[in-house]
C-alpha positions in Angstrom: -17.4 -4.8 15.7 -14.4 -3.6 13.6 -15.4 -5.8 10.8 -18.9 -4.2 10.9 -17.5 -0.7 11.0 -15.4 -1.3 8.0 -18.5 -2.5 6.0 -20.6 0.5 7.2 -17.7 3.1 6.3 -17.3 1.5 2.8 -21.1 1.7 2.3 -20.9 5.5 3.2 -18.0 5.9 0.7 -20.1 4.2 -2.0 -23.3 6.3 -1.3 -21.1 9.5 -1.3 -19.5 8.6 -4.7 -22.8 7.5 -6.2 -24.1 11.0 -5.9 -21.1 12.3 -7.7 -21.3 10.1 -10.8 -21.8 11.6 -14.1 -18.4 13.1 -14.8 -16.8 14.3 -11.7 -14.4 11.3 -11.6 -13.4 11.5 -15.3 -10.1 12.9 -14.0 -9.0 10.9 -11.0 -7.1 13.8 -9.5 -4.0 16.0 -10.1 -0.7 14.5 -11.3 0.8 15.2 -7.9 -0.7 17.0 -4.9 1.5 19.4 -2.9 3.7 17.7 -0.4 3.2 18.5 3.3 5.7 18.9 6.0 5.9 16.6 8.9 3.9 18.0 11.9 3.3 14.9 14.0 0.4 13.7 12.1 0.5 10.6 9.7 1.3 11.3 6.0 1.1 8.6 3.3 4.2 8.7 1.3 4.1 7.3 -2.2 7.3 6.5 -4.1 7.8 8.2 -7.7 10.1 6.5 -10.3 11.2 7.3 -13.8 10.0 6.1 -17.2 6.7 4.6 -16.2 3.6 6.2 -14.6 2.6 3.1 -12.8 3.9 4.7 -9.7 0.8 6.8 -9.4 -1.7 4.0 -9.9 -4.9 4.8 -7.8 -3.4 8.0 -6.8 -4.7 10.1 -5.0 -8.0 8.6 -4.4 -6.5 5.6 -2.6 -4.7 7.8 -0.2 -7.7 9.9 0.4 -9.9 6.9 1.1 -7.6 5.2 3.3 -7.0 8.4 5.3 -10.7 8.7 5.8 -10.9 5.1 7.2 -7.8 5.6 9.4 -9.4 8.7 10.9 -12.7 7.1 11.5 -11.4 3.9 13.0 -8.0 4.4 14.6 -6.3 7.2 16.8 -4.0 7.9 13.9 -4.0 11.6 13.1 -4.4 12.2 9.4 -6.8 13.6 6.8 -7.3 13.2 3.1 -4.9 16.0 2.2 -2.0 14.4 3.8 -0.4 12.6 0.9 3.2 13.0 -0.3 5.2 11.9 -3.3 8.9 11.2 -3.0 11.7 9.5 -5.0 13.8 7.0 -2.9 16.7 9.3 -3.3 14.9 12.3 -1.8 16.3 12.9 1.6 12.9 14.1 2.8 11.6 10.7 2.4 13.3 10.0 5.6 10.9 12.1 7.4 8.1 9.7 6.8 8.3 6.1 8.4 6.1 4.3 5.7 6.4 4.4 2.0 4.3 2.8 -0.8 5.6 1.5 -4.0 2.9 0.8 -6.8 3.4 -1.4 -9.8 7.0 -2.5 -9.0 7.1 -4.6 -12.1 8.3 -1.5 -14.0 10.6 -0.2 -11.4 14.2 0.2 -12.5 16.0 2.0 -9.7 19.0 4.2 -10.3 22.1 3.7 -8.1 21.1 6.7 -6.0 17.6 5.3 -5.5 19.0 1.9 -4.4 21.3 3.6 -1.9 18.4 5.7 -0.7 16.1 2.9 -0.2 18.7 0.8 1.5 19.3 3.5 4.0 15.6 4.2 4.5 14.9 0.6 5.4 18.1 0.3 7.6 16.9 3.4 9.6 13.7 1.5 10.7 11.3 2.5 8.0 8.6 0.3 6.5 7.9 -0.3 2.7 4.6 -1.4 1.2 4.9 -3.0 -2.2 1.6 -3.5 -4.2 -0.1 -3.9 -7.6 1.6 -6.6 -9.6 0.8 -10.2 -10.9 2.8 -11.3 -14.0 5.9 -13.5 -13.5 7.9 -11.0 -15.5 6.9 -8.2 -13.3 8.0 -10.2 -10.2 11.4 -10.9 -11.9 11.9 -7.1 -12.5 10.8 -6.3 -8.8 13.0 -9.0 -7.4 16.1 -7.9 -9.4 15.7 -4.3 -8.2 15.0 -5.2 -4.5 18.1 -7.6 -4.6 20.2 -4.7 -5.7 18.9 -2.8 -2.6 19.3 -5.7 -0.2 21.6 -8.3 -1.7 21.4 -10.8 1.1 17.8 -10.4 1.8 15.5 -13.4 1.9 11.9 -13.0 0.6 9.6 -15.0 2.8 6.1 -16.0 1.9 3.9 -14.8 4.8 1.0 -16.8 6.3 -1.9 -15.4 8.2 -0.2 -16.1 11.6 2.4 -13.3 10.9 1.9 -10.4 13.4 1.2 -7.9 10.6 -2.0 -9.5 10.0 -3.2 -9.0 13.6 -1.7 -5.5 14.2 -5.2 -3.8 14.3 -7.7 -6.2 12.7 -7.6 -9.8 13.2 -7.3 -10.9 9.5 -8.5 -14.5 9.3 -7.6 -15.4 5.8 -5.3 -14.2 3.0 -7.5 -15.8 0.3 -8.5 -12.5 -1.3 -8.9 -12.4 -5.1 -7.1 -9.8 -7.4 -9.7 -7.1 -8.2 -11.7 -7.5 -11.4 -11.4 -10.0 -14.2 -8.2 -11.7 -13.0 -9.7 -12.3 -9.6 -12.8 -13.7 -11.2 -10.5 -16.1 -13.2 -9.0 -17.4 -10.0 -5.9 -15.1 -9.4 -5.5 -14.9 -5.5 -3.3 -12.7 -3.5 0.0 -13.9 -2.3 1.8 -12.0 0.5 5.6 -12.0 1.1 8.0 -10.1 3.2 11.6 -9.2 4.0 12.7 -9.4 7.6 15.4 -7.6 9.4 18.6 -9.8 9.3 16.4 -12.4 7.6 15.1 -13.2 11.0 11.1 -13.9 11.1 11.3 -13.0 14.8 12.5 -9.4 14.0 10.6 -6.6 12.3 9.2 -6.9 8.8 10.9 -4.2 6.7 9.1 -4.8 3.4 5.6 -6.2 2.9 4.8 -7.5 -0.8 1.3 -7.8 -2.3 1.8 -10.2 -5.1 -1.2 -11.2 -7.3 -2.9 -8.4 -5.5 -3.8 -4.8 -5.7 -5.2 -3.4 -2.5 -4.8 0.2 -3.9 -7.3 -0.5 -6.6 -9.8 -1.9 -4.1 -9.5 1.2 -2.0 -9.5 3.6 -4.7 -12.7 2.4 -6.2 -14.4 1.6 -2.9 -16.4 4.8 -3.3 -17.7 3.6 -6.8 -18.7 0.2 -5.4 -17.5 -1.7 -8.4 -15.7 -4.6 -6.7 -17.1 -7.2 -4.3 -17.8 -5.4 -0.9 -16.3 -8.3 1.0 -13.0 -8.1 -0.9 -12.9 -4.3 -0.6 -13.4 -4.5 3.2 -10.5 -6.9 3.4 -8.3 -4.6 1.4 -9.0 -1.8 3.9 -8.1 -4.2 6.7 -4.7 -5.0 5.0 -4.0 -1.4 4.4 -4.8 -0.3 7.9 -2.9 -3.4 9.5 0.2 -2.3 7.3 0.1 1.3 8.6 -0.3 0.4 12.2 2.4 -2.2 12.0 4.8 0.2 10.3 4.2 2.9 13.0 4.6 0.4 15.9 7.7 -1.5 14.6 
C-alpha cells in the first residue's frame, strides 16, 4: 500500500508541475530561503560550504517535494517552507538532528567545520551524503570525512541494514544514477559510518555514492526520470529521515 501511495503522489506532483511548464521553473528557486527556528516540527537542514555551489544542487525543490511526501505519508510534522541552510561550524545546526550534504566531491572543510561536524555527530545527529560518482570525488570526500572521524570505517551497506526498513521495506539497492549515467549502467552504492565502527550501533552517516536521490526528488514534478526510480528515491529519502529521527 505504501508503494502504491508513493507512485500516486509522484503522479500528482508531475501533473501539478506539467501545468506550470513554460517558464515558471527557469529559476529553480532563491539562492537561500530564510531559515526557520525549531518549533517541534521537522526542518530539513542542508549544509553550505565555501568555494563551490554544488552544496545547493536541487535546492529548494528537493526539500519542498520531500516535505510534501513526508507530510502525506508519515506523521512527521513538516511543510515545504521548512528548509534551513547552515555551515558545519554554525552552532544553530545543532538544533536540527538531520543534515544533508550535497556534492561532497567538492567539499574542503575548514578546521572549524571539521570540529563542528565531529561534535554534531557525537551528539547523536545524522548526516546524509548525496550526489557524487567520480572516483576523484570519492577521494575528496573520504579525505574530508577522515579529518572529521580519523578512526572511522566506511562500510558498504546491503539491503538488510535497518535503515532500509525504517519506514518502507526497500527490497533492492539496484537503483540507477539519474539520467545518462544510469542509462550507461552506473548503479547506486550505499555506504555508512557506524558509531564506534560497530554495525550493531547507530548509523551516524549514510553515503549515496553513484547516486543522486536529490535530483530524482527535485525533478519528480517534471516527470523526466523513470517513475520507478523516482519512487525508490523517495523511499530512500523518507527512510533516512525516519531512521535519523528514531536513532
